[in-house]
Residue, then its C-alpha position, 0 to 999 in steps of 0.5 A: m835468974i841471978a846466974k844469967a845476970c852474972v854471965k851477962m855481967l862477965m860477958s860485958h866485962i870480957f867484951e870491955e877488955n877486948k875493946k881495950d886490948k884492940l884500942f891499945s894495939f891499935l895505938l901501939 
């Protein structure tokens, strides 16, 4: 149960980073 929550948090964090990267590359 806890492991699943950690994975979910990690995945959402990676997703957020990817969105930021896409935004920066779009601006640049």
